[in-house]
C-alpha distance (Angstrom), angle and dihedral (degrees) to the residues before:
residue distance angle dihedral
M1 . . .
G2 3.78 . .
N3 3.81 97.2 .
A4 3.81 106.7 131.3
G5 3.81 89.4 -159.5
N6 3.83 89.8 65.7
M7 3.80 97.0 58.5
F8 3.77 126.9 109.8
P9 3.79 116.6 -124.5
P10 3.82 113.2 -106.8
L11 3.79 117.2 -91.7
R12 3.79 119.6 -106.8
Q13 3.80 115.5 -117.9
D14 3.80 91.2 -108.0
Q15 3.82 89.7 56.8
V16 3.81 94.7 59.5
A17 3.82 122.2 92.0
I18 3.79 132.3 -175.3
G19 3.80 113.1 -141.1
L20 3.80 124.5 -152.0
P21 3.80 140.3 160.5
A22 3.81 111.1 -94.4
S23 3.81 97.1 -133.8
P24 3.82 141.0 5.3
N25 3.81 87.8 -97.4
A26 3.81 91.7 60.7
G27 3.78 95.5 72.3
N28 3.76 142.5 -94.5
G29 3.76 120.0 -19.4
F30 3.80 98.8 46.1
T31 3.79 110.7 156.6
T32 3.79 125.1 -171.0
V33 3.78 120.7 -107.8
A34 3.81 90.8 -112.7
E35 3.81 93.7 52.8
V36 3.81 93.4 46.3
Q37 3.78 90.6 51.5
K38 3.82 91.6 47.8
A39 3.80 88.6 53.5
F40 3.79 90.7 48.5
D41 3.82 90.4 48.9
C42 3.79 88.9 52.7
L43 3.80 94.6 50.1
A44 3.82 98.5 38.1
K45 3.81 101.1 34.6
G46 3.80 107.7 15.2
A47 3.84 89.0 -118.7
N48 3.83 132.2 120.4
C49 3.80 91.6 23.9
G50 3.79 97.9 132.8
T51 3.80 107.7 -161.3
Y52 3.83 92.5 -22.9
R53 3.79 116.2 101.6
P54 3.81 116.1 -164.8
R55 3.80 119.8 -144.8
G56 3.77 89.2 -112.8
V57 3.77 144.6 -20.7
Y58 3.79 119.2 -91.1
P59 3.83 106.9 -159.5
N60 3.80 94.0 172.7
L61 3.81 94.6 55.1
R62 3.81 105.2 124.3
G63 3.79 107.6 150.1
L64 3.78 124.8 113.8
M65 3.78 124.5 150.1
T66 3.76 143.1 166.9
W67 3.77 127.3 -148.3
S68 3.80 91.2 -155.8
I69 3.80 107.6 64.8
N70 3.79 90.5 152.6
W71 3.82 88.7 63.5
D72 3.80 90.3 47.2
K73 3.81 88.2 58.5
Y74 3.80 90.5 46.2
N75 3.83 88.9 51.4
G76 3.83 94.0 52.2
F77 3.82 93.9 -96.9
E78 3.81 90.7 -73.6
F79 3.81 92.6 149.7
S80 3.81 98.4 49.8
R81 3.81 96.2 36.1
S82 3.80 96.6 47.6
H83 3.77 98.1 40.6
R84 3.81 94.8 42.6
A85 3.81 89.9 57.1
Y86 3.80 90.9 47.0
L87 3.81 94.7 47.5
N88 3.80 91.3 46.8
G89 3.80 88.2 55.5
L90 3.80 94.7 56.3
T91 3.76 113.1 104.6
């Protein structure tokens, strides 16, 4: 309501997570591993952005989650396996 004393402090980059379904069976919004990692590259490194230009680069962004771990298991753990390897490779 306009009172600056009632605002939360901004989140650090390492406190932010992107949430997605783990497989096409989990519902709307599924995005392929390759596209998710391109988006992460854009936000964390400023690379693979195409024509989009983010406000800044967020090199400490590390959060990615799914709310459908049962579908990740059903899909051979593609989500967790692929993204874990990618996130581990970020420097």
